[in-house]
N, C-alpha and C positions, 0 to 999 in steps of 0.2 A: 446402494445406489438404486434409483428408480424414480418413477413419476409419483407426484403427490396424489392423494385420493381424488381431488377434483381434476387432475390431469393438466393443470396450468403450470406446474413447476416440476423441475427435475431436481431431486434431492441427492446430495452426496454426503455421506457421513464418514468421518474419520475419527478413530480413537487413538489417543496418545497413551501408549504403554511405556512408561519411563524405564522399565526393566528390559525392554527390547534391546537386542544387540546393537542396533544402529544408534541408539541414544546413549549408550554407556560411556562413550568417549566425549559426549557433549555435556560436560559436568555442569555448566551453568544452567542447563535445562532440568537438572536433577537435584539442584540445591535450592533450599528455601530462599525466597526473595527477601532481602533485608527490608525492614520497615522503612517506608519513604522512598524506596528504590522503584524504578520502573523497568519492566521487561516487556519487549515487544516481540511478537512472533509473526513471521510472514509465512503464509501458506500459499503455495502455488498449485494450481490444478490445470493441467493441459488436457483439454477435452477435444476429441476428434468428433466433428459433426459432419454428417453426410451433407454433401453439397458445398462444403467449404474446403478449399485446397489445404490451407495450413491449420494445424491444431490451434484452438482458441485458448489463450492463457488467462485464467481467472486468478487474480491476486487478492488476498485478504490480509490486511495488517491489523492485528489486534493487541491491545494492551493486556498483559497477563500477570498473574501473581502465582508463583509456585509455593504451595503450602504442603506441610507434612500431614499425612492422614494416619489416623490410628487404625487399629484392627476392625473397628466398627464402621470405618469409612468417614468418620467425622474429621473435620479439619482442626488440627492442633495449632496453637499459636502461643507465644510467650505473653502477648498483650491481652489482658482480660477483656478489653472492649472488643477486640477482634473475635474472641471466642464467643462473646454474647451475640455479636452481629452475625457470625457464621451460622448460629442456630436459627436465626430468623430468615436469612436469605438462602434460597435454594439455588444451587448451581444449575444453570440451564444451558442448553446448546447455543452456540453462537450462530446466528442466522444472518445472512447477507443476501440482498437481492441485487441483481445486475440488469441493466438495460443494454440490449445489443441492437445496433442499427446495422442492417445489411443492405448491400447494393447488389442488384442482379447484374451479372456480367454476361456478355454474349460469348458463348463458347465457340472457338474456331473448329474444334473437333466435336462432332455430334456425340461420339461415344464417351466423352468426358463427363464426369459427374460433378465437376466444379462449376456451380452456377451462381454462387454468391461470394461476396467479398465483405469482410467486416470493416465497416466505416467507423463505428464507435462502440466501445465496450466500457461501461462505467458502472461502478457500484453505487448503490443508493446512498451510502454514507459519504462517498467521495463527492457526489452531486450536492448533498447537503452542505458539506464542508466548503465547496466552491461557492455556493450561494451565500453562505455566511461571510466568506472572505470578500466577495463583491460588496455586500452591505457595509462591512467594516471599512473597506477602501473608499466607498462613496461617502461615508460619514467622516472619514479622515480628510478627504479632499475638501469637504465643506469647512472643516475646522482649520485647515491649512491657511485659508485666506485671512484668518483673524490675526495671526501673529507672524512677525518676520522670523526667518530662520536665523538661529544663532550661529555665528562663525566658529569653526573649530580652531584648535591650536596646532602649531607645527608648520612645517614647510612641505608644500606639495609641488612636485616638479611635473611640468607638462612635457618634458623631453622624452621621446621614445624613438628609437631608431627604426628604420624601414623594415628590417628583418623581423623585429618583434611585431610590428603592425601587420605584416604579411602573415605571420604565424597565427595571429588572432583572427584575421580574416578567414583563413583556411578552417580553423577550429569552429568558428561561428557558422560558417556555411555548412559544415558537416552536422553540427548540432541542430540546425534548423530542419534538417531532413528527418531527424528522430529525436525529439525532446526527451524521450524516456531513457535514452542511453547516453552517458557522457562520452564524448569523443576522446580518443587517446591523445596525450600531449597537453591536455588542459591543465593538469596539476603543475606541470613545469612552468607554465606561463603565469600562474597565480602568484 
């Protein structure tokens, strides 16, 4: 860990050692990924930053493929095309940039070091994904005007008792406070 050479970035490096004691019980992380299958890894880093009361959690989700390596460190595969391609492409570290927007808060106690609050923490790939989603939604909205919606099959009931409606109201009000976390009781209503 440490600052980059130009001092603009803070770098954190993590190495995955599959033989480490903590990984031995996670068999799906130590087995070769079948061809055509997808494996996603979520990496969380809680960083304590001077001037911010709560640790800041950075989340990275990455698509991964677990391959067997031989004694030379080359990737082995049963598919000849994978073997050819693995010799051309070099594995490089996964890099993600984050944008953090802070708000200065007035401290009631002068001795307190907490002077900032995190307003937004967003990864560069998440911002790009959201921008593409907006473009796709805008294009789909333009296309929707061209064709009428086709009706589905089956019977849909509009009947719902007051208790269920009240439960939905409670769940939705809790969810609006924190979209990142699903409220308890949601699964039973679905």
